[in-house]
C-alpha positions, 0 to 999 in steps of 0.5 A: 687839330692844332698845327704849328709851323716854324719858319725863319731858320737858316745859316748865320755867322757866329755872333749874329742874330736870328728870329724864328716864328711859329704860326699856331692854328686849330684852336684858341691858345689862351690856356696853352703853354708854348715852347721852343726846343732844339735837337742835334742828331744823336743828342737829346732834345733840349728846351730853349724856353716856354711862354704862357700864352695868356700872360706872356710869362716866359721861362728859360734854361739858365744857360740861354737866359740873356741870349734867347727871348720868346715873345708872342703876338696873340692877334697873329697867333704866332710866337717868336724866338729871338736868338742873339750872339749865336754860337756854333753850338746853337746849331740845331733843328728848332721846334715849336711845341704846345700843351695845355698849361696844366699838362706835364708834357707837350702834345703838339709839335711842329716840323722844325726849322734848321739853324746853322751857325757857322762862318 
């Protein structure tokens, strides 16, 4: 059973940085794509970016490219979301997700971690 546990959320001032972690367990992930998503109550969930576990290749929405970066530590079975120059509109609950790379949808989700950007 795949389990994903996010951590690292909290309150940060505008312009600040935060790094979220997602600890993955339950199976080898070499053929998986991992993703970060965020959601604000009342709004649709949006993708923050993906990373291919085997190669480390990353993709991001154009609106976030340059401020957000995803990485992985294969030895620790952990992926990270580094967020810089945070803005109040980045406030959301952030979720880690996993899917077999060839599948169109993410099958596994963590519980999420809250990020609040406010002065």
